[in-house]
N, CA, C and O atoms as a GROMACS GRO file, in nm:
protein
  348
    1MET      N    1   0.090  -0.110   0.004
    1MET     CA    2   0.001  -0.015  -0.006
    1MET      C    3   0.092   0.143  -0.009
    1MET      O    4   0.175   0.159   0.081
    2THR      N    5   0.079   0.227  -0.086
    2THR     CA    6   0.132   0.346  -0.081
    2THR      C    7   0.050   0.450  -0.035
    2THR      O    8  -0.073   0.450  -0.032
    3LEU      N    9   0.139   0.556   0.008
    3LEU     CA   10   0.069   0.674   0.074
    3LEU      C   11   0.048   0.781  -0.038
    3LEU      O   12   0.130   0.793  -0.130
    4ASN      N   13  -0.065   0.858  -0.028
    4ASN     CA   14  -0.078   0.979  -0.109
    4ASN      C   15   0.010   1.097  -0.049
    4ASN      O   16   0.069   1.083   0.058
    5ASP      N   17   0.015   1.219  -0.127
    5ASP     CA   18   0.117   1.328  -0.081
    5ASP      C   19   0.037   1.386   0.068
    5ASP      O   20   0.110   1.431   0.156
    6ARG      N   21  -0.072   1.383   0.084
    6ARG     CA   22  -0.127   1.422   0.220
    6ARG      C   23  -0.090   1.339   0.326
    6ARG      O   24  -0.052   1.390   0.431
    7GLU      N   25  -0.097   1.203   0.309
    7GLU     CA   26  -0.081   1.104   0.406
    7GLU      C   27   0.078   1.095   0.420
    7GLU      O   28   0.125   1.050   0.525
    8LEU      N   29   0.157   1.134   0.323
    8LEU     CA   30   0.297   1.131   0.338
    8LEU      C   31   0.345   1.244   0.418
    8LEU      O   32   0.438   1.233   0.498
    9ALA      N   33   0.269   1.371   0.394
    9ALA     CA   34   0.317   1.480   0.491
    9ALA      C   35   0.268   1.453   0.636
    9ALA      O   36   0.342   1.492   0.727
   10LEU      N   37   0.150   1.388   0.669
   10LEU     CA   38   0.142   1.354   0.818
   10LEU      C   39   0.227   1.255   0.853
   10LEU      O   40   0.273   1.274   0.965
   11LEU      N   41   0.266   1.157   0.801
   11LEU     CA   42   0.387   1.054   0.850
   11LEU      C   43   0.502   1.142   0.844
   11LEU      O   44   0.573   1.107   0.939
   12ARG      N   45   0.553   1.230   0.788
   12ARG     CA   46   0.684   1.320   0.791
   12ARG      C   47   0.650   1.392   0.939
   12ARG      O   48   0.737   1.378   1.025
   13VAL      N   49   0.558   1.449   0.969
   13VAL     CA   50   0.556   1.528   1.096
   13VAL      C   51   0.534   1.418   1.207
   13VAL      O   52   0.568   1.452   1.320
   14LEU      N   53   0.485   1.299   1.194
   14LEU     CA   54   0.495   1.212   1.313
   14LEU      C   55   0.643   1.153   1.314
   14LEU      O   56   0.698   1.123   1.419
   15VAL      N   57   0.700   1.140   1.200
   15VAL     CA   58   0.864   1.098   1.232
   15VAL      C   59   0.916   1.188   1.285
   15VAL      O   60   0.969   1.166   1.394
   16GLU      N   61   0.919   1.310   1.233
   16GLU     CA   62   0.989   1.439   1.330
   16GLU      C   63   0.958   1.442   1.481
   16GLU      O   64   1.040   1.484   1.563
   17SER      N   65   0.840   1.396   1.511
   17SER     CA   66   0.795   1.420   1.648
   17SER      C   67   0.779   1.278   1.708
   17SER      O   68   0.687   1.262   1.788
   18ARG      N   69   0.859   1.172   1.679
   18ARG     CA   70   0.870   1.061   1.715
   18ARG      C   71   0.877   1.034   1.875
   18ARG      O   72   0.970   1.081   1.940
   19GLY      N   73   0.786   0.965   1.929
   19GLY     CA   74   0.784   0.940   2.071
   19GLY      C   75   0.723   1.047   2.160
   19GLY      O   76   0.743   1.035   2.281
   20ARG      N   77   0.642   1.163   2.111
   20ARG     CA   78   0.583   1.261   2.163
   20ARG      C   79   0.428   1.264   2.088
   20ARG      O   80   0.406   1.229   1.972
   21VAL      N   81   0.331   1.313   2.182
   21VAL     CA   82   0.208   1.297   2.132
   21VAL      C   83   0.196   1.449   2.072
   21VAL      O   84   0.236   1.556   2.118
   22VAL      N   85   0.117   1.412   1.933
   22VAL     CA   86   0.092   1.544   1.849
   22VAL      C   87  -0.063   1.559   1.828
   22VAL      O   88  -0.130   1.463   1.789
   23THR      N   89  -0.113   1.672   1.852
   23THR     CA   90  -0.242   1.693   1.855
   23THR      C   91  -0.295   1.675   1.708
   23THR      O   92  -0.202   1.691   1.628
   24ARG      N   93  -0.411   1.648   1.650
   24ARG     CA   94  -0.461   1.652   1.538
   24ARG      C   95  -0.437   1.798   1.473
   24ARG      O   96  -0.404   1.805   1.355
   25SER      N   97  -0.452   1.904   1.545
   25SER     CA   98  -0.461   2.044   1.490
   25SER      C   99  -0.326   2.072   1.448
   25SER      O  100  -0.304   2.123   1.338
   26GLU      N  101  -0.209   2.032   1.549
   26GLU     CA  102  -0.082   2.034   1.520
   26GLU      C  103  -0.026   1.976   1.382
   26GLU      O  104   0.048   2.031   1.301
   27LEU      N  105  -0.081   1.850   1.378
   27LEU     CA  106  -0.047   1.754   1.275
   27LEU      C  107  -0.094   1.829   1.152
   27LEU      O  108  -0.015   1.835   1.057
   28ALA      N  109  -0.210   1.885   1.140
   28ALA     CA  110  -0.266   1.945   1.012
   28ALA      C  111  -0.174   2.082   0.972
   28ALA      O  112  -0.127   2.117   0.864
   29ARG      N  113  -0.168   2.137   1.092
   29ARG     CA  114  -0.075   2.279   1.044
   29ARG      C  115   0.060   2.250   1.010
   29ARG      O  116   0.114   2.315   0.921
   30ARG      N  117   0.122   2.157   1.070
   30ARG     CA  118   0.274   2.131   1.039
   30ARG      C  119   0.256   2.040   0.897
   30ARG      O  120   0.346   2.067   0.817
   31ALA      N  121   0.182   1.961   0.859
   31ALA     CA  122   0.176   1.906   0.735
   31ALA      C  123   0.102   1.996   0.623
   31ALA      O  124   0.076   1.946   0.514
   32GLY      N  125   0.076   2.104   0.646
   32GLY     CA  126   0.002   2.202   0.567
   32GLY      C  127  -0.134   2.167   0.501
   32GLY      O  128  -0.173   2.193   0.387
   33LEU      N  129  -0.195   2.100   0.603
   33LEU     CA  130  -0.355   2.066   0.589
   33LEU      C  131  -0.439   2.123   0.657
   33LEU      O  132  -0.547   2.066   0.676
   34ARG      N  133  -0.416   2.249   0.712
   34ARG     CA  134  -0.478   2.328   0.788
   34ARG      C  135  -0.635   2.334   0.749
   34ARG      O  136  -0.733   2.338   0.824
   35HIS      N  137  -0.629   2.334   0.604
   35HIS     CA  138  -0.759   2.368   0.548
   35HIS      C  139  -0.876   2.258   0.538
   35HIS      O  140  -0.991   2.274   0.498
   36LEU      N  141  -0.820   2.150   0.582
   36LEU     CA  142  -0.906   2.022   0.601
   36LEU      C  143  -0.992   2.026   0.726
   36LEU      O  144  -0.962   2.096   0.823
   37GLN      N  145  -1.096   1.952   0.720
   37GLN     CA  146  -1.185   1.946   0.842
   37GLN      C  147  -1.110   1.833   0.910
   37GLN      O  148  -1.042   1.748   0.853
   38PRO      N  149  -1.134   1.847   1.043
   38PRO     CA  150  -1.063   1.766   1.149
   38PRO      C  151  -1.093   1.603   1.113
   38PRO      O  152  -1.009   1.513   1.114
   39ARG      N  153  -1.206   1.593   1.086
   39ARG     CA  154  -1.238   1.429   1.067
   39ARG      C  155  -1.166   1.372   0.944
   39ARG      O  156  -1.122   1.257   0.945
   40ARG      N  157  -1.154   1.462   0.827
   40ARG     CA  158  -1.057   1.439   0.722
   40ARG      C  159  -0.922   1.400   0.757
   40ARG      O  160  -0.863   1.305   0.705
   41VAL      N  161  -0.871   1.485   0.858
   41VAL     CA  162  -0.729   1.430   0.878
   41VAL      C  163  -0.747   1.317   0.962
   41VAL      O  164  -0.644   1.251   0.952
   42ASP      N  165  -0.836   1.256   1.048
   42ASP     CA  166  -0.853   1.146   1.121
   42ASP      C  167  -0.858   1.041   1.010
   42ASP      O  168  -0.799   0.935   1.032
   43VAL      N  169  -0.924   1.057   0.890
   43VAL     CA  170  -0.923   0.956   0.789
   43VAL      C  171  -0.783   0.930   0.742
   43VAL      O  172  -0.726   0.821   0.750
   44LEU      N  173  -0.732   1.041   0.694
   44LEU     CA  174  -0.566   1.024   0.653
   44LEU      C  175  -0.499   0.959   0.753
   44LEU      O  176  -0.421   0.870   0.720
   45LEU      N  177  -0.515   0.986   0.872
   45LEU     CA  178  -0.445   0.903   0.982
   45LEU      C  179  -0.456   0.762   0.969
   45LEU      O  180  -0.361   0.684   0.961
   46VAL      N  181  -0.578   0.733   0.968
   46VAL     CA  182  -0.614   0.580   0.949
   46VAL      C  183  -0.531   0.517   0.832
   46VAL      O  184  -0.477   0.408   0.849
   47SER      N  185  -0.521   0.576   0.725
   47SER     CA  186  -0.471   0.525   0.631
   47SER      C  187  -0.288   0.513   0.653
   47SER      O  188  -0.218   0.424   0.607
   48VAL      N  189  -0.252   0.607   0.720
   48VAL     CA  190  -0.106   0.625   0.756
   48VAL      C  191  -0.089   0.493   0.868
   48VAL      O  192   0.016   0.432   0.882
   49ARG      N  193  -0.213   0.463   0.940
   49ARG     CA  194  -0.167   0.373   1.049
   49ARG      C  195  -0.156   0.226   0.978
   49ARG      O  196  -0.085   0.135   1.019
   50ARG      N  197  -0.237   0.223   0.867
   50ARG     CA  198  -0.224   0.054   0.808
   50ARG      C  199  -0.087   0.064   0.742
   50ARG      O  200  -0.027  -0.043   0.728
   51VAL      N  201  -0.035   0.166   0.703
   51VAL     CA  202   0.111   0.161   0.637
   51VAL      C  203   0.200   0.150   0.748
   51VAL      O  204   0.289   0.066   0.731
   52ALA      N  205   0.202   0.219   0.869
   52ALA     CA  206   0.307   0.240   0.959
   52ALA      C  207   0.291   0.123   1.052
   52ALA      O  208   0.393   0.083   1.109
   53GLY      N  209   0.165   0.056   1.078
   53GLY     CA  210   0.152  -0.042   1.162
   53GLY      C  211   0.070   0.013   1.284
   53GLY      O  212   0.100   0.120   1.336
   54ALA      N  213  -0.035  -0.064   1.329
   54ALA     CA  214  -0.116  -0.018   1.445
   54ALA      C  215  -0.010  -0.013   1.574
   54ALA      O  216  -0.022   0.081   1.652
   55ASP      N  217   0.076  -0.094   1.594
   55ASP     CA  218   0.175  -0.108   1.700
   55ASP      C  219   0.260   0.028   1.706
   55ASP      O  220   0.294   0.076   1.814
   56TYR      N  221   0.287   0.074   1.611
   56TYR     CA  222   0.376   0.188   1.592
   56TYR      C  223   0.316   0.340   1.609
   56TYR      O  224   0.365   0.434   1.670
   57LEU      N  225   0.209   0.334   1.544
   57LEU     CA  226   0.138   0.476   1.537
   57LEU      C  227   0.000   0.429   1.634
   57LEU      O  228  -0.085   0.342   1.615
   58GLN      N  229   0.019   0.516   1.734
   58GLN     CA  230  -0.100   0.488   1.833
   58GLN      C  231  -0.167   0.627   1.868
   58GLN      O  232  -0.106   0.730   1.896
   59ASN      N  233  -0.320   0.610   1.860
   59ASN     CA  234  -0.405   0.722   1.911
   59ASN      C  235  -0.396   0.721   2.075
   59ASN      O  236  -0.415   0.623   2.148
   60VAL      N  237  -0.365   0.840   2.111
   60VAL     CA  238  -0.363   0.853   2.237
   60VAL      C  239  -0.487   0.947   2.283
   60VAL      O  240  -0.481   1.070   2.278
   61ARG      N  241  -0.601   0.875   2.327
   61ARG     CA  242  -0.740   0.919   2.343
   61ARG      C  243  -0.746   1.050   2.426
   61ARG      O  244  -0.702   1.058   2.540
   62GLY      N  245  -0.807   1.157   2.357
   62GLY     CA  246  -0.815   1.289   2.413
   62GLY      C  247  -0.687   1.373   2.391
   62GLY      O  248  -0.683   1.492   2.424
   63ARG      N  249  -0.583   1.307   2.333
   63ARG     CA  250  -0.468   1.403   2.318
   63ARG      C  251  -0.409   1.416   2.186
   63ARG      O  252  -0.362   1.522   2.146
   64GLY      N  253  -0.411   1.292   2.109
   64GLY     CA  254  -0.353   1.324   1.983
   64GLY      C  255  -0.290   1.186   1.926
   64GLY      O  256  -0.337   1.082   1.972
   65TRP      N  257  -0.201   1.178   1.844
   65TRP     CA  258  -0.141   1.063   1.782
   65TRP      C  259   0.015   1.066   1.810
   65TRP      O  260   0.079   1.171   1.805
   66MET      N  261   0.072   0.942   1.838
   66MET     CA  262   0.215   0.941   1.840
   66MET      C  263   0.275   0.825   1.777
   66MET      O  264   0.223   0.714   1.790
   67LEU      N  265   0.381   0.842   1.710
   67LEU     CA  266   0.460   0.729   1.650
   67LEU      C  267   0.581   0.702   1.729
   67LEU      O  268   0.679   0.777   1.736
   68THR      N  269   0.563   0.572   1.797
   68THR     CA  270   0.647   0.519   1.887
   68THR      C  271   0.783   0.505   1.831
   68THR      O  272   0.883   0.555   1.881
   69GLU      N  273   0.780   0.423   1.708
   69GLU     CA  274   0.928   0.398   1.640
   69GLU      C  275   0.868   0.371   1.510
   69GLU      O  276   0.748   0.350   1.496
   70LEU      N  277   0.963   0.371   1.403
   70LEU     CA  278   0.958   0.329   1.269
   70LEU      C  279   0.944   0.182   1.248
   70LEU      O  280   1.034   0.105   1.283
   71ARG      N  281   0.830   0.138   1.189
   71ARG     CA  282   0.827  -0.012   1.164
   71ARG      C  283   0.954  -0.058   1.048
   71ARG      O  284   0.983   0.003   0.945
   72GLU      N  285   1.009  -0.171   1.095
   72GLU     CA  286   1.107  -0.222   1.014
   72GLU      C  287   1.096  -0.230   0.861
   72GLU      O  288   1.011  -0.308   0.818
   73GLY      N  289   1.169  -0.161   0.773
   73GLY     CA  290   1.137  -0.163   0.639
   73GLY      C  291   1.064  -0.055   0.585
   73GLY      O  292   1.060  -0.039   0.463
   74LEU      N  293   0.995   0.036   0.679
   74LEU     CA  294   0.942   0.136   0.643
   74LEU      C  295   1.028   0.248   0.588
   74LEU      O  296   1.122   0.285   0.658
   75VAL      N  297   1.006   0.306   0.469
   75VAL     CA  298   1.090   0.412   0.437
   75VAL      C  299   1.017   0.539   0.406
   75VAL      O  300   0.931   0.543   0.318
   76VAL      N  301   1.049   0.637   0.473
   76VAL     CA  302   0.979   0.774   0.452
   76VAL      C  303   1.056   0.874   0.364
   76VAL      O  304   1.151   0.935   0.412
   77PRO      N  305   1.014   0.895   0.219
   77PRO     CA  306   1.096   0.974   0.150
   77PRO      C  307   1.088   1.126   0.180
   77PRO      O  308   0.976   1.168   0.210
   78PRO      N  309   1.191   1.214   0.175
   78PRO     CA  310   1.194   1.337   0.198
   78PRO      C  311   1.090   1.402   0.130
   78PRO      O  312   1.033   1.357   0.031
   79ALA      N  313   1.062   1.534   0.197
   79ALA     CA  314   0.947   1.601   0.142
   79ALA      C  315   1.024   1.675  -0.012
   79ALA      O  316   1.144   1.701  -0.022
   80GLU      N  317   0.932   1.695  -0.107
   80GLU     CA  318   1.002   1.747  -0.230
   80GLU      C  319   1.030   1.880  -0.221
   80GLU      O  320   1.101   1.930  -0.308
   81SER      N  321   0.986   1.953  -0.125
   81SER     CA  322   1.029   2.119  -0.094
   81SER      C  323   1.185   2.066  -0.054
   81SER      O  324   1.274   2.123  -0.117
   82ALA      N  325   1.217   1.990   0.019
   82ALA     CA  326   1.364   1.963   0.085
   82ALA      C  327   1.450   1.903  -0.064
   82ALA      O  328   1.564   1.946  -0.084
   83LEU      N  329   1.403   1.829  -0.140
   83LEU     CA  330   1.465   1.801  -0.246
   83LEU      C  331   1.490   1.937  -0.338
   83LEU      O  332   1.605   1.964  -0.372
   84ALA      N  333   1.396   2.007  -0.370
   84ALA     CA  334   1.409   2.125  -0.447
   84ALA      C  335   1.516   2.212  -0.389
   84ALA      O  336   1.604   2.262  -0.460
   85THR      N  337   1.509   2.229  -0.277
   85THR     CA  338   1.611   2.317  -0.213
   85THR      C  339   1.737   2.276  -0.186
   85THR      O  340   1.823   2.361  -0.164
   86GLY      N  341   1.766   2.153  -0.182
   86GLY     CA  342   1.899   2.077  -0.153
   86GLY      C  343   1.908   2.065   0.016
   86GLY      O  344   2.011   2.041   0.079
   87THR      N  345   1.788   2.084   0.067
   87THR     CA  346   1.818   2.067   0.227
   87THR      C  347   1.805   1.916   0.286
   87THR      O  348   1.826   1.894   0.405
   0.00000   0.00000   0.00000
């Protein structure tokens, strides 16, 4: 299963914040998805969780989402903006 651009953006934020709970609104803001309805962000997160693994991406009830670690073999490509700027 592959992730679309929005799902990849959310996964990148989770990887950057690994080990800490990130609220839905913070995820949306940092992933550039602020314009989406909160429930749409949840749907995207469910797709990310299918790829990342339920044991690795956890919903912390009432607080947000947390990536505990990267599942073995999961590769997160860099953001295109980082490729374009060479960072």
